[in-house]
C-alpha positions as CSV (number, residue, x, y, z in Angstrom):
1,M,110.9,112.3,137.9
2,N,114.5,111.0,137.9
3,T,113.3,107.4,137.8
4,L,111.1,108.2,134.8
5,L,113.9,110.1,133.0
6,D,116.3,107.2,133.7
7,S,113.8,104.7,132.3
8,V,113.3,106.8,129.1
9,I,117.0,107.1,128.6
10,T,117.5,103.4,129.1
11,A,114.6,102.6,126.8
12,L,116.2,104.7,124.0
13,H,119.5,102.9,124.5
14,L,117.8,99.5,124.2
15,I,116.3,100.7,120.9
16,W,119.5,102.2,119.6
17,D,121.7,99.3,120.6
18,L,119.3,96.8,118.9
19,D,118.7,94.9,122.1
20,S,117.9,91.3,121.1
21,T,115.1,90.9,123.6
22,L,113.3,94.0,122.5
23,W,113.7,93.5,118.8
24,S,112.8,89.9,118.8
25,V,109.4,90.9,120.3
26,V,109.0,93.6,117.6
27,V,109.8,91.2,114.7
28,R,107.3,88.7,116.1
29,S,104.6,91.3,116.5
30,V,105.1,92.5,112.9
31,A,105.1,88.9,111.6
32,V,101.9,88.0,113.4
33,S,100.0,91.1,112.3
34,A,101.3,91.1,108.7
35,T,100.3,87.5,108.3
36,A,96.8,88.1,109.8
37,C,96.3,91.2,107.7
38,L,97.2,89.5,104.4
39,L,94.6,86.8,105.1
40,A,92.0,89.2,106.5
41,Y,92.5,91.7,103.7
42,A,91.9,89.1,101.0
43,L,88.8,87.8,102.6
44,G,87.5,91.2,103.7
45,V,87.9,92.8,100.3
46,A,86.1,89.9,98.6
47,L,83.2,89.9,101.0
48,G,83.0,93.7,101.1
49,A,82.9,94.1,97.3
50,W,80.2,91.4,97.0
51,L,78.1,92.9,99.8
52,A,78.3,96.3,98.1
53,V,76.5,95.2,94.9
54,A,74.5,92.1,96.1
55,R,70.9,92.5,96.9
56,F,69.2,89.7,98.8
57,A,66.6,89.2,101.6
58,G,68.2,89.9,105.0
59,R,70.9,92.1,103.6
60,G,70.1,94.8,106.2
61,V,70.5,92.3,109.0
62,V,73.9,91.2,107.6
63,L,75.1,94.8,107.5
64,L,73.8,95.4,111.0
65,I,75.8,92.4,112.3
66,L,78.8,93.5,110.3
67,N,78.7,97.0,111.8
68,T,78.3,95.5,115.2
69,L,81.4,93.4,114.7
70,L,83.4,96.6,114.2
71,A,83.2,97.2,117.9
72,L,83.9,93.5,118.8
73,P,86.0,93.5,122.0
74,S,89.3,91.8,121.5
75,V,89.0,89.8,124.7
76,V,85.7,88.3,123.4
77,V,87.5,87.2,120.3
78,G,90.3,85.8,122.4
79,L,87.8,83.8,124.5
80,L,86.1,82.5,121.4
81,V,89.3,81.4,119.7
82,Y,90.5,79.8,123.0
83,L,87.3,77.8,123.3
84,L,87.6,76.7,119.6
85,L,91.3,75.6,120.0
86,S,91.2,74.1,123.5
87,R,91.5,70.4,123.8
88,T,87.8,69.9,124.2
89,G,87.0,72.4,121.4
90,P,86.0,71.6,117.8
91,L,89.4,72.6,116.5
92,G,91.5,71.2,119.4
93,F,92.9,68.5,117.2
94,L,95.0,71.2,115.4
95,G,97.1,71.9,118.5
96,W,97.3,75.6,117.7
97,L,96.6,77.0,121.2
98,F,99.4,79.1,122.6
99,S,101.1,79.4,119.2
100,F,101.8,81.8,116.4
101,K,98.9,80.4,114.4
102,A,96.4,81.0,117.2
103,M,97.4,84.6,117.4
104,V,97.1,85.0,113.7
105,L,93.6,83.4,113.7
106,A,92.5,85.8,116.5
107,Q,93.7,88.8,114.6
108,V,92.1,87.7,111.4
109,I,88.7,87.5,113.2
110,L,89.3,91.0,114.5
111,V,90.4,92.5,111.2
112,V,88.0,90.9,108.7
113,P,85.0,93.0,109.9
114,V,87.0,96.2,109.6
115,V,88.2,95.5,106.0
116,T,84.8,94.1,104.9
117,A,82.8,97.1,106.3
118,L,85.2,99.8,104.8
119,T,85.4,98.0,101.5
120,R,81.6,97.7,101.3
121,Q,81.2,101.4,101.9
122,V,83.8,102.4,99.3
123,V,82.5,100.0,96.6
124,E,78.9,100.8,97.3
125,D,79.6,104.6,96.9
126,V,81.1,103.9,93.5
127,E,78.3,101.5,92.6
128,V,75.8,104.3,92.9
129,L,77.8,106.3,90.4
130,H,79.0,103.7,87.9
131,G,77.3,100.4,88.7
132,E,74.6,100.8,86.1
133,Q,77.2,101.1,83.4
134,W,78.7,97.8,84.2
135,A,75.3,96.1,84.7
136,S,74.2,97.3,81.3
137,L,77.3,95.6,79.8
138,G,76.1,92.3,81.4
139,A,78.4,92.2,84.5
140,G,76.9,90.2,87.3
141,P,77.1,91.1,91.0
142,C,80.4,89.3,91.6
143,L,82.2,90.6,88.5
144,R,80.8,94.1,89.0
145,G,82.0,94.1,92.6
146,W,85.5,93.1,91.6
147,L,85.6,95.7,88.8
148,L,84.5,98.5,91.1
149,A,86.9,97.4,93.8
150,W,89.7,97.5,91.3
151,D,88.6,100.9,90.2
152,E,89.0,102.0,93.9
153,R,92.2,100.1,94.6
154,Y,94.0,103.1,96.0
155,A,91.3,103.6,98.6
156,L,91.4,99.9,99.4
157,L,95.2,100.0,100.0
158,T,94.5,102.7,102.6
159,I,92.1,100.3,104.2
160,G,94.8,97.7,104.4
161,V,97.1,100.1,106.3
162,A,94.2,100.8,108.7
163,A,93.7,97.1,109.2
164,F,97.3,96.5,110.0
165,G,97.2,99.3,112.6
166,R,94.2,97.6,114.2
167,A,95.9,94.3,114.4
168,I,99.3,95.3,115.7
169,S,97.9,97.5,118.5
170,E,95.6,94.7,119.8
171,V,96.4,93.1,123.1
172,G,93.5,91.1,124.7
173,A,93.0,88.3,122.1
174,V,96.7,87.5,121.5
175,M,97.3,87.4,125.3
176,I,94.5,84.9,125.8
177,V,95.3,82.6,122.8
178,G,99.1,83.1,122.7
179,G,99.8,82.9,126.4
180,N,102.5,85.6,126.2
181,I,105.3,82.9,126.2
182,D,108.7,84.4,126.2
183,G,110.5,83.7,122.9
184,F,107.5,82.1,121.3
185,T,104.3,84.2,121.5
186,R,105.2,87.4,123.2
187,V,104.4,90.4,121.1
188,M,104.8,94.2,121.8
189,T,101.4,94.8,123.4
190,T,101.5,91.8,125.7
191,A,105.1,92.4,126.6
192,I,104.4,96.0,127.5
193,A,101.6,94.9,129.8
194,L,103.8,92.2,131.4
195,E,107.0,94.3,131.8
196,T,105.0,97.2,133.3
197,S,103.4,94.8,135.9
198,K,107.0,93.5,136.7
199,G,108.3,97.0,137.1
200,D,110.7,96.7,134.1
201,L,109.8,100.2,132.8
202,P,112.8,100.6,130.4
203,L,111.8,97.6,128.3
204,A,108.1,98.5,128.4
205,L,108.9,102.1,127.4
206,G,111.2,100.9,124.6
207,L,108.5,98.7,123.2
208,G,106.0,101.5,123.6
209,V,108.2,103.9,121.6
210,V,108.6,101.3,118.8
211,L,104.9,100.6,118.7
212,L,104.2,104.4,118.4
213,L,106.8,104.6,115.6
214,V,105.1,101.8,113.8
215,V,101.7,103.5,114.1
216,L,103.3,106.8,112.9
217,L,104.8,105.0,109.9
218,L,101.4,103.5,109.1
219,N,99.8,106.9,109.1
220,L,102.5,108.4,106.9
221,L,102.0,105.4,104.5
222,A,98.2,106.0,104.5
223,V,98.7,109.7,103.7
224,G,101.2,108.8,100.9
225,L,98.8,106.2,99.4
226,R,95.9,108.7,99.5
227,R,97.9,111.4,97.7
228,W,99.3,108.9,95.2
229,G,95.7,107.7,94.5
230,Q,94.5,111.3,94.1
231,R,97.2,111.9,91.5
232,Q,96.6,108.6,89.7
233,H,92.9,108.4,90.0
234,G,91.4,111.6,91.3
235,P,90.0,112.2,94.8
236,V,89.6,109.2,97.0
237,V,86.9,108.9,99.6
238,V,86.7,106.3,102.2
239,A,83.4,107.1,103.8
240,A,83.4,104.8,106.8
241,K,84.6,105.1,110.3
242,G,85.7,108.7,109.6
243,W,88.4,107.8,107.0
244,V,88.2,110.5,104.5
245,A,90.9,111.6,102.0
């Protein structure tokens, strides 16, 4: 018990004293996840909005695959990206393996299905209510999807927050493709795993506390965005994966 208490106290001191080792890992984690989420969000919203209004042969199969990818294990993504970026892989010429870019790519692949699926559900729900009005005015599927997505922009902002939470809490893929190199590719989740195995509990606990605080701030931001959206636009519903406002 004393060892645990001492570790917690030391961890809090590391956070309060702005320990360079700890905060460099935190900054790198946020940078990787923020970059990945910006890319994944742009791609996911575009795909999700189009899938919500498009009708084509095989659409059900596409949606089935998309929903399956929501549960895609991060280690599988890491293995896939590793094979793509290895020297013998098709993208080996890029030289991205064990780099910031490799970790961003892995997180993009993880986050795109989440953003796409949630966006599709939100826009499709609105399509049922208002899609015919836009179609009667001559709006094609792509334009209609973008207009409906803009109409539900507050709900889509909440999806962006959820996507960032998914990215920053991921460990398997970034460990495989980033290599957990100190000072270069070490992020919060991989550092926690490494420091725990080394027995450096204060640093692991300190990173864990910061990670929890980041997740807490994300949830507070999501709540704030939902309430803001309700005031600006009426009730917002994100009817996928249990996200309801």
